[in-house]
N, C-alpha and C positions, 0 to 999 in steps of 0.2 A: 411483064410483071403487072399484076393487078394491085393497085394501090388502095382503092377505096375499101375493099373488103375481100376476104378470101373465103371461098365456099368449099365446104367439105360435105360429103354425103354420109349421113348417119341413118342406118335402117332405111335406106332408100330415099330419105328426104334430105334436101340441101339445107345446110346450116350456114348462115352468113355471120361473120364476125368482123367488126369494125375496129381497125387499128389506126385510123386517120383522124378521128375526132379527138381534139386536145381538151383534156379536163383541166380547168383552172384550179390548181391545188394551192395557190398562194394566198388569196384573200380570205378564204373560208376553210380551207382544208387542214391547216396545221401540219403540212408535210415538212419533215425535218430538212430536206435538202432545199426546199423553197425558202424556209426560214433562214437557213445558212446563207443563201444567196443574198437575201435582204441585209443580213448582218455584214457581209463583205462589201456590198455596194448597193446602197439603197436607191441611188439615182440611175440605175440601169434603164435602158429603153423599155418601153411598154411591150409586152408580148414575149419577153425573153424567158426561156425555159432552162433550168439548170440541168447539166448533163454529168452530174457527179455521182451521188450515192446510188447504190445498186438496187433500186426498185424501178418499176416500169411506169411510163406515162400512158399506160393503157388501162381501160376499164377491165375489171376482172370478168371471167367467163360468165355468161348469163346463167349457166347451169349452177354455178356456185352462188351467184346472187339469189337465185330462186330458193336454193336450199337454206340460205341464211334467213331469207324472208319467211319461209315456212316455219323455221325455228322460232323466230321472234313472234310470229302470230300465234303459236301454239304452246310454247314452252316458257320456262322461267330460267333466266341465266344465273343460276345459283352456283354453289361449289360443285365442280363437275369432275366426272371421270369419263373415260372413253366410252362413247355410246356403243350399243350392240352392233356388231359387225365391223367396227372400226379397224381392229387389228387385221382382220381378214382382207379388208380393202387395201391396207398398206402392203401386206404380204403379197397379194395378187398383183399389185402395181409393180412391186420390185421384181417379181418373177417375169412379168410381161416385158418390162422395159430394160431390165438389167441382168436377167438370168439368175437372180439371186434366190436361193432356197432359204426363206426366212420363216421361222415359226413365231407365233404370237408371243411366246415367252421370251424371245430374244429382244423384244422391243421395250424401249424406255422413252417416255415423252418428257421433254423439258421445255422451258420457255425460250426456245431458240438455241441455235448452235453455239453462239458466242457465250451464252450463259453456261453451257455445258463444258466448254473447253477447259477452263481452269480446274474444274473438278476432274475431268478426264486426265489432265496432266498430273494432278495429285494422286490419282488412283494408280497410275503406272510408274511413278517415280518417287524419290525421296527428296527431302529438303537439300538444296544445293546441287542437285543433279543437273546435268546439261540436257537440253531438249533441242534437237536439230530441226531447223527450218530451211527451206530452199528459197533464197531471196533473189530479187525483190518479191515480197509476198504481202498478202492481205494484212494490213497494219495491226488489227487486234491480236494477231499471233504474238507479236512482241510483248504486248501488255499482259496477256493472260499467263504467259510463261513467267514473267517477272512478278506478277501479283501472286502467283502460286508459290513463290519462293525458290524458283528454279532459275537456271542460267541459259540465256539464248546462245545457241551455237549456230552460226550461219554457214550454210553450205550454198554458196552463191551459184546460181545458174550460169552456165556458159552462154554468152551472147556473141555469136559469130555469124557472119553472112546473113544478117537480118533475121535470125531465128534463135530460139533458146533451146538448151539441152541440159540435162542433168550431168553434173560433174561427179561421175561415179567413183573416180579415184579419191576425190576429197570426201565423198560420203563414206567410203570404206575407211578412210583414215579417222574421220570423226567418230564413226560407229565403234571403232576399235578402242577408243579412249574409255577408260574404266568408268569415269564419272558421267559419261553421256549414256542415258538409259532409255530415251524415247525419241521418236520422230513424229513431228506434226506436219502432215502432208496435205497440200491443197491440190485436189484433182477433180475436174479440170483446174488449171492453175489460174488464180487471180493475183496479179493483174495481167500477166503476159498472154493469157488466152490459149495456153497450150493444153492439148488433150493428150495425156500420156498414153502411149501404146501398151498393149499387153506385155510385150517384151520388156519395156521400161518398168512397168509396175512389178513384174515378176523379179526383175533384177534388184529393184529396191527392196522387195520383200526378202529376197535371198540374203542380202547384206544384213538386214535387220534380224533375220532369223539366226544367222551365223553368230551375231554378236549379242543376241538376246535382248534386242530393243523392243519396247512396246511401240505400237503404231496407232496414232490417232489420224484417221483419214477423213478430212472434211470434203465431202463430195456434194456439197449443196448445189453446185451448178451441173450435176451429172446428166440432166435431161436436155441441156442446152448445148447441143453438139451439131456442127454443120456438116453438110455432105462431104464425103471423102474421109471422115474421121469417125471413130467409134470409141466410146468410153468403155474402159475395162475396170470394173470395180474391184477394190481390195477385198470386198466380200466374196468374190469368186475364188479366192485363194483357199487352199486347204492345208492341213498340217498344223504344226505347232504355232505358226504365226497367228492363227485364229484365237488362240488362248490369250494373246496379248493385243488384240485388235478391238478398237472402238470405232465403229463406222458411223459417221454423222451425216444424216440426211434430213431434208425438210421440203415441204411443198412451196416454200416462200419465194425462191427465185423463179421456179418453173411457172407458178401460177399467180405471181404478184401478190403474195399473202404475208409479206414481212410483218405487218402490224398485228397479225394474229398470234405472234409469239409462240409458235409450236414447231418443235423438231422431233424427229423419230430417230433415236439412237438405236443401233443394232449391235448387240454384244453377245457373242456366242458363249463365252465362258461364264457359268453361273456365279462363280466366286467373284469375278470382276464386276458382274452386275450388282451383286450384293454390296461390294465395296463402294461402287458408284452411288447406290441408293443411300448408304449411310452418310456419304458426303453431302448428298442433297438434303437429307434430314438435318444434319448438323448445321447446314447453312440456311435452314428455314425456307426451302424451296416453296414458292406459292403454288396453290392449286392451279390447274390448267384453265385457260380461257375456253369456255364452252364453244365459242364461235370458231376457235381454231380447229377443234375436232370436227365440227360440222363442215367447215370449208375444206379441210383436207380430205375428208371422206368423199365429199361431192366431187372434188377435183380428181381424185384417183378413180372414182367410179364412172364419172360422166364427162370429164374434161379433156379427153384425149383428142377429140376433133378440134377443139379450140387450140390445144398445144400444137397440133400439126400445122394449123393455120398460122399460129404465132411464129413457128420456126421458119416457115416460108417467108413471112414478112421480115423477120430479123435477118434472114439471109440476103434479102434484097437490100436492106439497110447496110449490112456489112459490105456488100459489093459496091454500093454507091459511095460510101466513105472512102474505101480503099482506092477505087478508081479515080475519085475526085482528087484525092491527095496526090496520087501518082501523076495525074495529068496537069494539075494546076498549082501544086505547092511542092515542087521537087526538093526543096530543102528539108522537108519533113518525110518521115517514113512510117507508114502504117504497118505494124507487125502483122503478118498473116494471122487472122483470127480463126482458130479451130473450134473453140468452145467458149461459153459465157456470152453475154452481150456487152462486153466491156472491151473497147478497142484501145490497145496500147500504142501510143504514138511516140516515136523517137524524134525529139526536137534538138538533139545535141549539136547538130550542124549549125544551129543559130548562134552558138558560142555564148549563150547567156547564163548568168548565175541562176540558181533556183529562184531567188527573189525577183530578179529581173524578168524571168520567164513567167512567173505567176502574175506579176504586175502587168505584163503585156497582155496576157489573157483577160485579166479583169478590165483593162482599158477598152477592150473590144467586146465586152459583155459575154465572155466565154467562161462559164462556171463549170470547169471540169475538176477531177481530183488530181492534185499535183503529184507527180511521180515520186518526189522525195518522201511522201507519206509512207511509202512501201519499203523504205530503207535506202541506204546510200546507192544501191544499184539502180534506183529509180530516178536519181537526179538527172534532170534534162529530159524527162518524159512526161507525158500527160495521159490520163486515163479518161476516155470519153464513153459515156453511156449511150449505146445505140438504140435502146428500147424506148423509142418515142416515135411520134408520127413523122413520116418522111419530110414533110414541109419544115419541121423543126430542124432536122439535120441539114437540109438545103440551106437554110438561113445561117446556121452555125458554120457551115463550110465556107460560105461567103465571108463571114466575119473573120474566120481563121486565115483565109487567104489575105484579107486586108491587113490583118495584124502582121503577118510575115512580110508582106510587101512593104509595110511601113518602115522596116528595118533597112 
């Protein structure tokens, strides 16, 4: 494994990308997760890096940096619309990477997926309706459903033999209930790191189609899939399900562009698109950040070599963490990570309350996302962000071992 940089050949020339240089985002960067670390424990040791919020501790691709620089040097960042060729770039990337036949008119840009989710819920449901989620799950899902005036209906994942599976019997039961009218699905799944197979996606879709449920598919992590697994997008489904499907995509996780606040929704049904647009207008959706358009287009047109190098590096980090925990911290269990860069760790054998587990992590300068944030099914778990230089993970694993050994 090459740690310093990974080289890819582009047009016959070798491109080197550095994933080992650590950027100090604490003192000057205003990074949210670094600020939260300071709020939780201001007296942590020097050099500690938070491993919580899902953005990467890697510099963005040089191709994207150059595109942004060119824009700053030549343009004015005023009120913006998608630049020429933007939609074609998005559609072409979706076709190359996910086999999706997307037309430009299917696209809607919003200031991030989380911004879009409560509007999507309202577009597909009525006040008081139930929206099904598969828990434990990305914690904003609970909030956006409740803020939209709907009811959270939990379809808990089955956790057996160290892996997760969909409870299709429970999903069928919930889908059959008259007041449950939509499914909010996370694919690949955050936080458990599961990449749903084609058979699983089709079975979910069949249940939703049978009971006339709308589907909101959050596929923000769909480019971050490890060897041996393949993402199957809800957008590849055909038939009536497409009329009730809102597919949520973004370049933010793939290319570390979360602060650009740009997502690309894909909606096949023109009436549903119009309904979504009216909701955005009603809520006073701001104009899009011009830098988001430039960054996304550069990423999709020129960032694939960087992405391939990133996936190689992340796969090395994934293997390192799972092997270290297996060999050195047998009381913990690293759930096999199929997609995302978020390692879900089972700490339940420690027998600690959620408060005691969190305090133990803080005592040893481990700033991860606590499992209870993702619902009751996450109590006793930790979510660790692998997207950082290897030396950061090595130090974190040593502190994690020391924390468990202290018990």
